[in-house]
LUMTIDREN-339221 format. One record per residue (C-alpha): x, y negated, z negated. Coordinates in Angstrom, 2 decimals. Layout:
<atoms>
(atom (X, Y, Z))
...
</atoms>
This chain:
<atoms>
(atom (0.05, -0.09, -0.39))
(atom (1.33, -3.86, 1.15))
(atom (1.40, -5.26, -2.00))
(atom (0.24, -9.45, -1.19))
(atom (3.18, -12.64, -1.39))
(atom (4.13, -14.04, -5.09))
(atom (4.98, -17.24, -2.22))
(atom (4.68, -17.38, 1.05))
(atom (6.28, -20.03, 3.16))
(atom (4.88, -21.23, 6.34))
(atom (6.46, -23.02, 8.81))
(atom (7.39, -25.80, 6.32))
(atom (8.62, -28.86, 8.11))
(atom (10.52, -31.45, 5.53))
(atom (12.06, -34.40, 7.34))
(atom (13.30, -37.47, 5.09))
(atom (13.42, -40.83, 6.49))
(atom (16.29, -43.13, 5.75))
(atom (18.20, -46.22, 7.26))
(atom (19.72, -43.60, 9.57))
(atom (16.56, -42.70, 11.46))
(atom (14.38, -39.14, 10.84))
(atom (16.41, -36.59, 9.44))
(atom (14.79, -32.68, 9.79))
(atom (16.07, -30.47, 6.64))
(atom (13.35, -28.12, 6.64))
(atom (12.43, -27.01, 10.45))
(atom (9.28, -24.14, 10.49))
(atom (10.29, -22.39, 8.02))
(atom (8.90, -18.97, 6.42))
(atom (9.06, -17.21, 3.86))
(atom (7.99, -14.60, 1.75))
(atom (8.41, -13.02, -2.28))
(atom (6.68, -10.60, -3.74))
(atom (6.00, -9.90, -8.00))
(atom (9.24, -8.23, -9.11))
(atom (11.46, -8.93, -6.09))
(atom (14.82, -11.00, -5.63))
(atom (14.74, -13.41, -2.84))
(atom (18.21, -14.77, -2.16))
(atom (18.48, -18.01, -0.14))
(atom (22.41, -18.17, 1.36))
(atom (23.54, -20.49, 3.84))
(atom (26.52, -22.99, 4.47))
(atom (25.74, -26.55, 2.52))
(atom (23.29, -29.02, 4.45))
(atom (21.07, -25.87, 5.99))
(atom (18.62, -26.57, 3.52))
(atom (18.25, -24.39, 0.07))
(atom (17.97, -26.68, -2.38))
(atom (15.23, -28.46, -0.58))
(atom (13.67, -25.52, -0.13))
(atom (13.07, -25.09, -3.71))
(atom (12.36, -27.97, -4.99))
(atom (9.63, -28.23, -1.56))
(atom (7.89, -25.72, -4.08))
(atom (8.10, -27.77, -6.71))
(atom (7.28, -31.14, -4.78))
(atom (10.13, -32.09, -6.61))
(atom (11.49, -34.35, -2.47))
(atom (12.27, -38.96, -2.72))
(atom (9.38, -40.50, -1.84))
(atom (10.69, -40.83, 2.05))
(atom (10.63, -36.87, 2.79))
(atom (7.81, -35.77, 5.17))
(atom (6.50, -32.66, 4.04))
(atom (3.72, -30.20, 5.95))
(atom (2.78, -26.58, 6.47))
(atom (2.35, -24.25, 3.52))
(atom (3.65, -23.43, 0.39))
(atom (0.63, -20.83, -1.46))
(atom (1.58, -19.83, -4.92))
(atom (-1.18, -17.30, -5.74))
(atom (-2.81, -17.99, -2.60))
(atom (-3.40, -21.54, -3.30))
(atom (-1.38, -24.07, -1.20))
(atom (0.55, -26.89, -4.15))
(atom (1.16, -29.11, -0.73))
(atom (-2.89, -29.32, -1.18))
(atom (-2.71, -29.30, -4.83))
(atom (-2.98, -32.97, -7.26))
(atom (-0.19, -33.97, -8.97))
(atom (-1.89, -33.21, -12.07))
(atom (-2.15, -28.64, -11.37))
(atom (1.91, -29.68, -9.85))
(atom (2.21, -30.79, -13.45))
(atom (0.41, -27.36, -14.68))
(atom (2.21, -24.59, -12.66))
(atom (6.42, -26.91, -12.63))
(atom (7.42, -25.43, -16.34))
(atom (4.93, -23.13, -16.49))
(atom (3.59, -20.29, -13.80))
(atom (6.95, -21.86, -11.78))
(atom (10.66, -22.06, -13.74))
(atom (13.30, -23.69, -12.26))
(atom (17.36, -22.88, -13.14))
(atom (18.72, -26.97, -11.15))
(atom (22.37, -26.43, -10.06))
(atom (24.89, -28.77, -12.75))
(atom (22.73, -28.13, -16.35))
(atom (24.93, -31.37, -17.62))
(atom (22.89, -33.41, -15.12))
(atom (19.24, -30.98, -15.24))
(atom (19.37, -31.16, -19.41))
(atom (18.45, -34.51, -21.57))
(atom (22.25, -35.65, -23.32))
(atom (20.43, -37.75, -26.20))
(atom (17.57, -34.79, -27.00))
(atom (19.02, -31.36, -29.54))
(atom (18.83, -27.78, -27.09))
(atom (15.88, -27.00, -28.97))
(atom (13.46, -29.98, -28.37))
(atom (14.13, -30.11, -25.08))
(atom (12.80, -25.88, -25.60))
(atom (9.86, -26.63, -27.06))
(atom (8.87, -29.86, -25.54))
(atom (8.62, -27.70, -22.43))
(atom (6.51, -25.59, -24.62))
(atom (4.13, -28.54, -25.33))
(atom (3.27, -29.88, -21.91))
(atom (1.69, -27.05, -22.13))
(atom (0.31, -26.43, -24.72))
(atom (1.36, -23.19, -26.23))
(atom (1.14, -22.28, -29.50))
(atom (2.01, -25.19, -32.72))
(atom (5.26, -27.14, -34.27))
(atom (6.11, -23.53, -36.49))
(atom (5.66, -20.94, -33.19))
(atom (6.62, -23.38, -30.94))
(atom (9.97, -23.47, -32.39))
(atom (10.02, -19.43, -33.55))
(atom (9.80, -19.63, -29.66))
(atom (13.12, -21.49, -29.27))
(atom (14.54, -19.65, -31.21))
(atom (13.74, -16.03, -29.62))
(atom (14.19, -17.42, -25.93))
(atom (17.81, -18.69, -26.54))
(atom (18.07, -14.85, -28.88))
(atom (17.26, -14.03, -25.39))
(atom (19.47, -15.62, -23.54))
(atom (22.86, -14.74, -25.35))
(atom (23.79, -17.70, -27.14))
(atom (24.47, -16.75, -31.17))
(atom (23.11, -17.83, -33.86))
(atom (19.74, -19.28, -31.95))
(atom (18.43, -21.19, -35.38))
(atom (21.37, -23.43, -35.86))
(atom (21.73, -24.37, -32.09))
(atom (18.60, -25.81, -31.92))
(atom (19.97, -29.00, -33.35))
(atom (22.71, -28.91, -30.90))
(atom (22.93, -31.04, -28.55))
(atom (24.05, -30.35, -24.72))
(atom (27.69, -32.03, -24.65))
(atom (28.44, -29.34, -28.37))
(atom (28.03, -26.02, -25.82))
(atom (30.24, -24.63, -23.41))
(atom (29.19, -24.38, -18.93))
(atom (28.50, -21.33, -20.03))
(atom (25.88, -22.15, -23.06))
(atom (25.10, -25.41, -21.01))
(atom (23.26, -22.60, -18.68))
(atom (22.05, -20.60, -20.78))
(atom (20.30, -22.71, -22.44))
(atom (18.28, -24.13, -18.96))
(atom (17.63, -20.57, -18.53))
(atom (15.49, -20.22, -21.48))
(atom (13.96, -23.55, -20.91))
(atom (13.05, -22.49, -17.61))
(atom (11.56, -19.41, -18.77))
(atom (9.76, -20.75, -21.82))
(atom (6.54, -20.75, -20.78))
(atom (6.56, -17.33, -18.97))
(atom (6.69, -18.05, -14.97))
(atom (5.81, -15.54, -12.99))
(atom (8.79, -17.13, -10.66))
(atom (11.63, -18.04, -11.10))
(atom (14.11, -20.62, -9.04))
(atom (17.43, -20.39, -9.37))
(atom (18.49, -23.24, -8.12))
(atom (22.83, -21.96, -7.40))
(atom (23.05, -21.36, -11.57))
(atom (26.69, -20.15, -11.68))
(atom (28.20, -23.21, -9.73))
(atom (31.23, -24.33, -11.75))
(atom (31.30, -21.88, -14.24))
(atom (34.04, -18.89, -14.47))
(atom (34.19, -15.98, -12.84))
(atom (33.26, -13.96, -16.16))
(atom (30.20, -16.52, -17.51))
(atom (29.25, -16.35, -14.01))
(atom (28.97, -12.07, -14.08))
(atom (27.21, -12.31, -17.39))
(atom (24.88, -15.19, -15.89))
(atom (23.61, -13.19, -12.67))
(atom (23.31, -10.16, -15.34))
(atom (21.03, -12.31, -17.54))
(atom (19.23, -13.79, -14.48))
(atom (17.87, -9.95, -13.03))
(atom (18.18, -7.49, -16.94))
(atom (15.39, -11.26, -17.60))
(atom (13.26, -10.60, -14.21))
(atom (13.14, -6.67, -14.70))
(atom (11.87, -6.97, -18.43))
(atom (10.00, -9.29, -17.76))
(atom (7.88, -8.77, -14.33))
(atom (8.57, -12.58, -12.59))
(atom (10.55, -12.59, -8.67))
(atom (13.32, -14.62, -8.27))
(atom (14.61, -16.94, -5.84))
(atom (17.96, -17.18, -6.13))
(atom (19.91, -20.02, -3.72))
(atom (23.71, -18.64, -4.04))
(atom (26.99, -19.40, -1.17))
(atom (27.91, -16.62, -2.64))
(atom (27.57, -13.35, -0.03))
(atom (28.14, -11.08, -2.69))
(atom (25.82, -12.32, -5.83))
(atom (23.66, -11.30, -4.01))
(atom (24.96, -7.28, -2.67))
(atom (24.80, -7.30, -6.23))
(atom (22.22, -8.93, -7.50))
(atom (18.88, -9.48, -4.79))
(atom (16.04, -7.14, -3.54))
(atom (16.35, -8.63, -0.08))
(atom (17.56, -12.00, 1.67))
(atom (17.73, -14.96, 3.88))
(atom (19.97, -16.79, 5.62))
(atom (18.72, -20.11, 6.69))
(atom (20.55, -22.31, 9.09))
(atom (20.05, -26.52, 9.85))
(atom (16.81, -25.65, 8.23))
(atom (15.31, -22.69, 9.80))
(atom (14.99, -19.11, 8.53))
(atom (17.75, -16.83, 11.22))
(atom (17.57, -13.42, 9.56))
(atom (15.76, -11.54, 6.87))
(atom (16.38, -7.52, 5.38))
(atom (16.99, -6.14, 2.64))
(atom (19.92, -6.46, 1.56))
(atom (21.36, -2.52, 1.93))
(atom (20.51, -3.15, 5.65))
(atom (21.79, -6.60, 6.38))
(atom (25.59, -6.09, 5.03))
(atom (25.20, -2.49, 6.39))
(atom (23.56, -3.85, 10.36))
(atom (23.21, -8.05, 10.92))
(atom (21.26, -8.65, 13.04))
(atom (21.95, -12.30, 13.76))
(atom (25.07, -13.92, 15.14))
(atom (25.43, -17.02, 12.14))
(atom (24.30, -14.15, 9.45))
(atom (27.49, -11.70, 11.31))
(atom (29.85, -14.36, 11.79))
(atom (28.87, -14.74, 7.52))
(atom (30.21, -11.95, 6.95))
(atom (33.20, -12.07, 9.05))
(atom (34.48, -15.28, 7.76))
(atom (33.96, -14.29, 3.55))
(atom (37.04, -12.87, 1.38))
(atom (37.30, -9.30, 1.44))
(atom (40.29, -9.26, -1.45))
(atom (43.25, -8.01, 1.11))
(atom (46.06, -10.58, -0.64))
(atom (47.94, -12.09, 2.33))
(atom (45.32, -11.82, 4.98))
(atom (44.16, -14.89, 6.62))
(atom (40.70, -16.14, 6.48))
(atom (38.14, -15.88, 9.65))
(atom (35.88, -19.20, 9.00))
(atom (33.46, -20.37, 11.40))
(atom (34.84, -22.70, 13.98))
(atom (32.88, -25.73, 14.64))
(atom (30.68, -28.04, 12.84))
(atom (27.32, -27.45, 11.33))
(atom (24.57, -30.04, 13.51))
(atom (23.17, -33.06, 12.81))
(atom (20.09, -32.97, 10.99))
(atom (19.38, -36.85, 12.87))
(atom (19.75, -34.52, 16.18))
(atom (17.65, -31.12, 15.89))
(atom (18.48, -28.59, 18.33))
(atom (16.51, -28.05, 22.14))
(atom (17.41, -23.99, 21.21))
(atom (19.50, -21.93, 18.86))
(atom (21.52, -24.52, 16.05))
(atom (23.84, -22.17, 16.24))
(atom (24.14, -21.82, 20.13))
(atom (27.28, -24.80, 19.84))
(atom (29.35, -21.69, 17.75))
(atom (28.07, -18.68, 18.33))
(atom (30.60, -16.63, 20.18))
(atom (27.51, -14.67, 21.53))
(atom (25.48, -17.27, 23.51))
(atom (24.54, -16.81, 26.25))
(atom (22.60, -20.06, 28.69))
(atom (19.82, -19.79, 27.33))
(atom (20.22, -20.21, 24.14))
(atom (20.93, -24.17, 24.48))
(atom (16.87, -24.55, 25.60))
(atom (15.00, -21.84, 24.85))
(atom (14.45, -21.52, 20.45))
(atom (14.27, -17.23, 18.90))
(atom (11.38, -17.06, 17.25))
(atom (11.32, -14.42, 14.29))
(atom (11.94, -11.00, 15.84))
(atom (10.45, -7.74, 13.44))
(atom (13.44, -5.07, 13.51))
(atom (12.47, -2.71, 11.77))
(atom (11.10, -1.87, 7.88))
(atom (10.72, -5.65, 5.65))
(atom (13.52, -7.23, 8.36))
(atom (13.72, -9.63, 11.50))
(atom (16.02, -11.82, 13.04))
(atom (16.23, -15.09, 15.55))
(atom (18.96, -14.15, 17.65))
(atom (18.78, -13.14, 21.73))
(atom (22.13, -11.57, 21.21))
(atom (20.36, -9.09, 18.08))
(atom (21.13, -5.97, 20.36))
(atom (24.18, -7.29, 21.34))
(atom (26.57, -7.60, 18.63))
(atom (29.55, -5.90, 17.96))
(atom (29.43, -2.74, 14.45))
(atom (29.78, -5.22, 11.52))
(atom (32.83, -4.00, 9.27))
(atom (34.41, -5.28, 6.56))
(atom (38.17, -6.48, 6.85))
</atoms>
């Protein structure tokens, strides 16, 4: 039996009006996530990953124009009132922002920042909210949680601040968690701890999670499915095992080839060229100028998402003639 998606994004466009003109950040993006699933969003900087998460919660600046559909449990969030969005933000949909030191309020204790989330959603009285805050800090692995309620963000290490951000995001028991590069600027050991924590909590609490990352290793270890983004579009979507075994988009293939593979003194294999400009969207495939497998129609015709197998699709004319993928 097919499980209905918890969140379905359909033909999402985001355009920013700036002094330099109109910038197309998302261009017809579609993706789905099911209950209990971890979906990875990967791609180069500027591909639209963070904009996607902020668009879901309608947290974009006033110069953004949004079109399309964002269906959460069947409800179109683009048609919802601001009051309804306030109920969903931090309630049914939690978000972990990219940099906790700027997302956390530096002049409020961590405990207050958790309990005010609970208060905003009418969850419990003061004593119950405090007990819930202690439980959350313990759940995310912060030692001496009762004492730490009175600590300020600057008194926490980077890893502990990230854990506090996770606690705040989980406070109202959301069904969907949006994690925007939750391990940015953390050392490798702490990154691993945070990712293991998120994976465990997703499983234990029955949440779905969209994880934005640049790191293909993180995707391989953490996610169930992955959507590869390029220039505001979805290039390929597939179960993690299928994507790493046989990528079916030229950009995905190039991403995998460019990743370091652990061999000492082995030169990196970067993707040549520059990402496309957002103020001049490509007529055909946005990746064509950098692609080793492009043909004439790639520069004039936009490839559409084509189903390739169970839960896998790709928007690439070269999908059937890419060389077999092998890690170097």
